[in-house]
C-alpha positions as CSV (number, residue, x, y, z in Angstrom):
1,X,-56.5,34.7,6.8
2,X,-56.8,31.5,8.9
3,X,-54.2,31.0,11.6
4,X,-52.2,27.8,11.6
5,X,-54.1,26.6,14.7
6,X,-57.4,27.2,12.9
7,X,-56.2,25.3,9.9
8,X,-55.0,22.5,12.2
9,X,-58.4,22.3,13.8
10,X,-60.2,22.3,10.4
11,X,-58.0,19.7,8.8
12,X,-57.6,17.4,11.9
13,X,-61.3,17.6,13.0
14,X,-60.0,18.3,16.5
15,X,-60.8,21.6,18.2
16,X,-58.1,23.6,20.0
17,X,-59.9,23.0,23.2
18,X,-59.8,19.2,22.7
19,X,-56.3,19.3,21.4
20,X,-55.0,21.1,24.5
21,X,-57.1,19.1,27.0
22,X,-53.7,17.5,27.8
23,X,-52.9,20.7,29.7
24,X,-55.6,20.0,32.3
25,X,-54.0,16.7,33.5
26,X,-50.3,16.1,34.2
27,X,-49.9,13.1,32.0
28,X,-46.2,12.8,33.0
29,X,-47.1,12.4,36.7
30,X,-49.9,10.0,35.8
31,X,-48.0,7.8,33.4
32,X,-44.3,8.2,34.2
33,X,-41.2,8.5,32.1
34,X,-41.0,4.8,31.1
35,X,-44.4,5.0,29.5
36,X,-43.3,7.8,27.2
37,X,-40.1,5.9,26.4
38,X,-42.2,2.8,25.6
39,X,-44.6,4.8,23.4
40,X,-41.9,6.5,21.4
41,X,-39.9,3.2,21.0
42,X,-43.0,1.4,19.8
43,X,-43.9,4.2,17.5
44,X,-40.5,4.5,15.8
45,X,-40.2,0.8,15.5
46,X,-43.4,1.0,13.4
47,X,-42.2,4.0,11.5
48,X,-38.8,2.5,10.6
49,X,-40.5,-0.8,9.6
50,X,-43.3,0.9,7.6
51,X,-44.2,-1.0,4.4
52,X,-44.6,2.3,2.5
53,X,-41.2,3.3,1.1
54,X,-42.2,7.0,0.6
55,X,-42.9,7.2,4.3
56,X,-39.8,5.4,5.4
57,X,-37.7,7.8,3.2
58,X,-38.9,10.8,5.3
59,X,-36.9,9.3,8.2
60,X,-34.0,8.0,6.1
61,X,-31.5,10.5,7.5
62,X,-32.6,10.0,11.1
63,X,-31.1,7.7,13.6
64,X,-33.8,5.6,15.3
65,X,-32.4,6.0,18.8
66,X,-32.1,9.8,18.4
67,X,-35.7,10.0,17.0
68,X,-37.0,8.0,20.0
69,X,-35.2,10.2,22.5
70,X,-36.3,13.4,20.8
71,X,-39.9,12.3,20.8
72,X,-40.2,11.0,24.3
73,X,-38.3,14.0,25.7
74,X,-40.7,16.4,23.9
75,X,-43.7,14.4,25.0
76,X,-42.5,14.4,28.6
77,X,-41.9,18.1,28.5
78,X,-45.2,19.0,26.8
79,X,-47.3,16.7,29.0
80,X,-46.2,18.1,32.4
81,X,-42.7,16.7,33.0
82,X,-39.3,18.2,33.3
83,X,-38.0,20.2,30.2
84,X,-35.8,17.4,29.0
85,X,-36.1,18.3,25.3
86,X,-35.4,22.0,25.8
87,X,-32.4,21.3,28.1
88,X,-30.8,19.2,25.4
89,X,-31.9,20.8,22.2
90,X,-33.4,24.2,22.9
91,X,-36.9,25.4,22.2
92,X,-39.0,22.7,20.4
93,X,-39.9,25.1,17.5
94,X,-41.9,22.3,15.9
95,X,-42.5,23.9,12.5
96,X,-38.8,24.9,12.2
97,X,-37.5,21.5,13.2
98,X,-39.8,19.8,10.7
99,X,-38.9,22.2,7.9
100,X,-36.6,19.8,6.1
101,X,-39.3,17.1,5.9
102,X,-42.3,16.8,3.5
103,X,-45.1,17.3,6.1
104,X,-48.1,16.6,3.9
105,X,-51.6,15.6,4.7
106,X,-50.7,12.0,3.6
107,X,-47.6,11.9,5.8
108,X,-49.6,13.3,8.7
109,X,-52.2,10.6,8.3
110,X,-49.5,7.9,8.1
111,X,-47.7,9.3,11.2
112,X,-51.0,9.3,13.0
113,X,-51.7,5.7,11.9
114,X,-48.5,4.5,13.6
115,X,-49.1,6.7,16.7
116,X,-52.6,5.3,17.2
117,X,-51.2,1.7,16.9
118,X,-48.4,2.6,19.3
119,X,-50.8,4.1,21.8
120,X,-53.1,1.1,21.6
121,X,-50.2,-1.3,22.3
122,X,-48.8,0.5,25.4
123,X,-51.0,-0.9,28.1
124,X,-49.9,1.5,30.8
125,X,-51.8,4.3,29.1
126,X,-55.5,4.4,30.2
127,X,-58.3,5.1,27.6
128,X,-58.9,8.7,28.8
129,X,-55.2,9.6,28.5
130,X,-55.0,7.9,25.1
131,X,-57.9,10.0,23.8
132,X,-56.3,13.3,25.1
133,X,-53.0,12.4,23.7
134,X,-54.4,11.4,20.3
135,X,-56.4,14.6,20.0
136,X,-53.2,16.5,20.8
137,X,-51.2,14.5,18.3
138,X,-53.8,14.8,15.5
139,X,-54.1,18.5,15.9
140,X,-50.3,19.0,16.1
141,X,-49.7,16.9,13.0
142,X,-52.0,19.1,11.0
143,X,-50.5,22.2,12.6
144,X,-47.2,21.0,11.1
145,X,-48.9,20.4,7.7
146,X,-50.2,24.0,7.8
147,X,-46.7,25.2,8.6
148,X,-45.3,23.2,5.8
149,X,-47.8,24.6,3.3
150,X,-47.0,28.1,4.5
151,X,-43.2,27.4,4.1
152,X,-43.9,26.2,0.5
153,X,-46.0,29.2,-0.3
154,X,-43.3,31.6,1.0
155,X,-40.4,29.8,-0.6
156,X,-37.8,32.4,-1.4
157,X,-39.4,35.1,0.7
158,X,-37.1,36.5,3.4
159,X,-38.3,36.2,7.0
160,X,-40.0,39.1,8.6
161,X,-36.9,40.0,10.5
162,X,-34.8,40.2,7.3
163,X,-37.5,42.3,5.6
164,X,-37.0,45.2,7.9
165,X,-33.3,45.6,7.2
166,X,-32.0,47.5,4.2
167,X,-30.5,45.3,1.5
168,X,-26.7,45.1,1.6
169,X,-25.0,47.1,-1.1
170,X,-23.0,45.0,-3.5
171,X,-20.9,47.9,-4.8
């Protein structure tokens, strides 16, 4: 059985080594907090203005300002900065936090379309950093797709922790 990381590499076309190349450079130190805020603001402006209704509907119950903050804090934390996201929201737990959303191949590609455009329009990000970031984003998007497919396949199956406990008696 393929791991979620292996599926992410297969579906994204990005190897794990390339995806996690971001760990070899402290992009937070290199780019600074404001760059991540600008990237996330640019990205979510595109998402909330997307011409595809099916895609906008994925974010219909989200507040734009909160989505921007969640994203830039996660990016800062993941790319070498302080643990802003974890301090405010706890462990990122990406698959669990994306569980309510339809994270399909089509949605991942649309998300990546907007992220590429946002990256391209934030001039403070150099070409090498953009490549590293996009590889990470592409791999992670398809990691979430793999997690979503696993969730859908296991619908109604208790989690592994619940399976080890005896069923409660109803008598």
